[in-house]
C-alpha positions in Angstrom: -30.7 40.7 121.8 -28.1 42.2 124.0 -29.9 44.9 125.9 -26.9 46.6 127.5 -24.0 45.8 125.2 -23.2 44.8 121.7 -20.6 42.7 120.0 -17.6 44.7 118.5 -17.1 44.8 114.8 -13.8 44.7 112.8 -14.1 46.0 109.3 -11.4 45.0 106.8 -11.0 46.4 103.3 -10.7 49.7 101.3 -9.8 53.0 102.8 -9.9 55.8 100.2 -9.9 59.5 99.9 -13.2 60.3 98.1 -13.6 63.4 96.0 -17.3 63.9 95.1 -18.5 66.4 92.5 -22.2 67.3 92.5 -23.0 68.9 89.2 -25.4 71.8 88.9 -26.5 70.5 85.6 -26.2 67.2 83.7 -22.6 66.2 83.5 -21.2 66.9 80.0 -18.6 64.9 78.2 -15.5 66.5 76.8 -16.0 69.8 78.6 -16.3 71.2 82.1 -19.6 71.2 84.1 -20.2 73.5 87.0 -20.2 71.5 90.3 -19.7 71.6 94.0 -16.7 69.5 95.3 -16.2 67.8 98.6 -13.6 65.4 100.0 -14.0 62.8 102.7 -12.9 59.3 103.8 -14.3 56.6 101.6 -14.0 52.9 100.6 -16.6 50.3 101.6 -14.9 49.1 104.7 -14.2 52.6 105.9 -17.8 53.8 105.1 -19.2 50.9 107.0 -16.9 51.4 110.0 -17.6 55.1 110.2 -21.4 54.4 110.1 -21.1 51.7 112.8 -19.4 54.2 115.1 -22.4 56.6 114.6 -24.6 53.6 115.5 -22.9 53.0 118.8 -20.9 50.0 117.9 -17.2 49.6 119.0 -15.5 49.3 115.6 -12.0 48.8 114.4 -10.9 49.4 110.8 -8.1 47.5 109.0 -6.8 48.7 105.7 -3.8 49.9 103.7 -2.5 53.5 103.4 0.4 55.1 101.6 2.9 57.5 103.2 1.4 60.6 101.5 -0.7 63.6 102.6 -3.9 61.8 101.9 -3.0 59.1 104.4 -2.2 61.6 107.1 -5.5 63.3 106.5 -7.4 60.0 106.6 -5.7 58.9 109.8 -6.5 62.2 111.6 -10.1 62.1 110.4 -10.9 58.5 111.1 -9.3 58.3 114.5 -11.0 61.5 115.4 -14.4 59.8 114.7 -13.6 57.2 117.3 -12.5 54.4 115.1 -9.8 51.9 116.1 -7.7 52.3 113.0 -5.1 49.6 112.3 -3.4 50.0 109.0 -0.5 48.7 107.0 1.6 51.4 105.4 2.8 50.7 101.9 5.8 53.0 101.3 6.0 54.6 97.9 2.3 53.8 97.1 -0.5 56.3 96.6 -3.3 56.1 99.1 -6.5 54.9 97.5 -8.4 57.6 95.6 -12.0 57.7 94.4 -13.5 60.4 92.1 -17.3 60.5 91.5 -19.4 62.8 89.3 -23.0 63.1 90.2 -25.8 64.6 88.1 -28.2 67.0 89.9 -30.7 64.2 90.6 -28.1 62.5 92.7 -27.4 59.7 90.2 -23.9 58.6 89.5 -22.7 59.9 86.1 -19.2 58.5 86.2 -16.6 57.4 88.7 -12.9 56.5 88.7 -10.9 54.7 91.4 -7.2 54.1 92.0 -7.1 51.2 94.4 -3.7 49.7 93.5 -2.5 50.0 97.1 -4.9 47.2 98.0 -5.7 45.4 94.8 -2.0 44.8 94.1 -1.1 44.1 97.7 0.6 40.8 98.7 -1.8 38.2 100.2 0.1 38.3 103.6 -0.1 42.1 104.0 -2.5 41.9 107.0 -1.1 38.8 108.6 0.7 40.6 111.5 -2.4 42.8 112.1 -4.8 39.8 112.1 -2.5 37.7 114.3 -2.8 40.4 117.0 -6.5 41.1 116.5 -7.6 37.5 116.7 -5.8 37.1 120.0 -7.2 40.3 121.5 -10.7 40.4 120.0 -13.6 38.8 121.9 -14.7 35.5 120.3 -18.2 37.0 119.6 -16.7 39.8 117.5 -18.3 40.3 114.0 -15.8 40.5 111.1 -16.7 42.4 108.0 -14.8 42.0 104.7 -15.2 43.8 101.4 -14.3 42.4 98.0 -11.8 45.2 97.5 -9.4 42.7 99.0 -7.7 40.7 96.2 -8.7 37.0 95.9 -5.6 35.5 97.5 -5.9 37.9 100.4 -9.6 37.0 100.9 -8.7 33.3 101.0 -5.9 34.0 103.5 -8.1 36.3 105.7 -11.1 33.9 105.8 -8.8 31.0 106.7 -7.3 33.0 109.6 -10.8 33.8 110.8 -12.1 30.2 110.5 -14.8 29.6 113.1 -15.6 33.3 113.5 -18.7 35.1 112.3 -17.9 36.8 108.9 -20.1 39.1 106.9 -18.9 40.3 103.5 -19.8 42.9 100.8 -19.5 42.1 97.1 -18.5 45.8 96.3 -19.0 45.8 92.5 -19.8 43.5 89.6 -16.1 43.5 88.7 -15.0 42.5 92.2 -17.8 40.1 93.3 -16.2 37.1 91.6 -13.3 37.4 93.9 -15.5 35.9 96.6 -16.3 32.6 94.8 -13.7 30.5 96.6 -14.6 31.8 100.1 -18.4 31.7 100.0 -18.5 28.7 102.3 -16.6 30.6 104.9 -19.2 33.5 105.0 -22.1 33.7 107.4 -23.7 36.4 105.2 -23.0 38.2 101.9 -24.5 41.6 101.0 -24.8 42.2 97.3 -27.0 43.7 94.6 -28.5 41.9 91.6 -25.7 42.9 89.2 -23.1 41.6 91.6 -25.1 38.4 92.1 -25.2 37.9 88.3 -21.4 38.4 88.1 -20.9 35.9 90.9 -23.2 33.2 89.7 -22.7 33.6 85.9 -26.4 34.5 85.4 -27.6 37.3 83.1 -28.0 40.8 84.5 -31.6 40.5 83.4 -32.3 37.5 85.6 -35.0 37.8 88.1 -34.3 38.4 91.8 -35.8 35.0 92.5 -33.5 33.2 90.1 -30.5 35.0 91.4 -31.5 34.1 95.0 -31.8 30.4 94.0 -28.4 30.5 92.3 -26.8 32.1 95.4 -28.4 29.5 97.7 -26.9 26.7 95.5 -23.3 28.2 96.0 -23.3 27.1 99.7 -23.8 30.5 101.1 -25.4 30.3 104.6 -27.1 33.6 104.3 -27.3 36.7 102.0 -29.0 40.0 101.5 -29.8 40.6 97.9 -30.9 44.1 96.8 -32.1 45.4 93.5 -32.5 49.2 93.5 -36.2 49.9 94.3 -37.1 46.2 93.9 -37.7 43.9 96.9 -34.8 42.9 99.1 -34.4 39.1 99.4 -32.9 37.8 102.6 -31.9 34.1 103.1 -31.4 32.9 106.6 -31.6 29.3 107.9 -32.7 28.1 104.5 -35.7 30.4 104.4 -36.2 33.4 102.0 -37.8 36.6 103.3 -38.8 39.6 101.2 -38.6 43.2 102.3 -39.9 46.3 100.4 -37.5 49.3 100.7 -39.1 52.4 102.2 -40.0 55.1 99.6 -37.4 57.9 99.6 -36.6 61.1 97.6 -33.1 60.5 96.4 -30.5 63.3 96.9 -27.4 61.2 96.4 -26.9 57.5 95.9 -23.3 57.6 97.4 -22.9 55.1 100.2 -26.4 53.8 100.3 -25.3 50.2 100.1 -22.6 50.7 102.7 -25.3 52.2 105.0 -27.4 49.2 104.5 -24.5 47.0 105.5 -23.7 49.1 108.6 -27.3 49.3 109.8 -27.7 45.5 109.4 -24.3 44.9 111.1 -25.3 47.2 114.0 -28.4 45.2 114.6 -26.6 41.8 114.3 -24.1 43.1 116.8 -27.0 43.8 119.2 -28.2 40.2 118.9 -30.8 40.5 116.2 -31.3 37.7 113.7 -30.5 38.5 110.1 -34.1 38.9 109.0 -34.7 41.2 112.0 -31.6 43.2 111.3 -32.2 44.0 107.6 -35.0 46.5 108.3 -32.5 48.6 110.3 -30.2 48.4 107.3 -32.9 49.6 105.0 -33.6 52.6 107.4 -30.0 53.5 107.4 -29.9 53.4 103.6 -32.9 55.6 103.3 -31.4 58.2 105.6 -28.2 58.2 103.5 -30.1 58.5 100.2 -31.8 61.7 101.5 -28.4 63.4 102.1 -25.2 64.2 100.3 -22.3 61.9 100.9 -21.8 58.4 102.2 -22.6 59.2 105.9 -25.8 60.9 106.9 -25.4 63.6 109.5 -28.4 62.3 111.4 -27.4 58.7 111.4 -27.8 57.1 114.8 -29.3 54.0 116.4 -32.1 56.1 117.9 -32.9 57.4 114.3 -33.1 53.8 113.0 -35.4 52.8 115.8 -37.6 55.8 115.1 -38.2 54.9 111.4 
């Protein structure tokens, strides 16, 4: 471990404006449902970066924004939180938007996303940014990627970062397959069982153990495989370790996976091995599940050490 300092982290991927509706009763189709609305920064890479700042890690965020009011709000909010924001502006494009509807128990009833600003971006969009960052960033920097990046961009980014430590997040079942061609470049992949099934071609009903074996056969050096309330399987140095998530009363599922990634990355940045780092990620996820939104107000490194 690094007792007095930590490696910096650079997070690359989606930056969205999230609008979250928490319904006062079960969300109804084809009619309105009373709800409380809130807006905040979102996107996997942005959520992880924001959480890392709360956890005391020097963090930069790389993404794409439009030239609209949403972009201006996000720049003000993210830089105000201490992030080193480095973004490509795509003129004439709408900044990424995410709309989620939650039932009273915190479960996700429906969600929509407009991520064309990144999903339809040219592969070379971040080339100038990465050229600068790879020169300035310390060699021990941790690089985090999310699968919101289109497949050609993932290939280009991982090639640019060859020889550096890369952790990725599969994001969703639809986007996980984008990572197939770059799995060998990753030090660790964080994903859930549905994403693992999409990535490996297995059934969604496959066991965690079968999915873990299939992931190991892809050439991945390490992974963190979650399955809701099921055990979390972690592969490191050829060994599989199991963790049981702490029991928690769920208020809102938004951002729990991103918090798991951030807590794990914060521990990796401090020199913990992957199997030592994941319990910190699980604690961060539990804190997030107990609150509304993707970033728990009481998230801190001291809070993770206390759980």
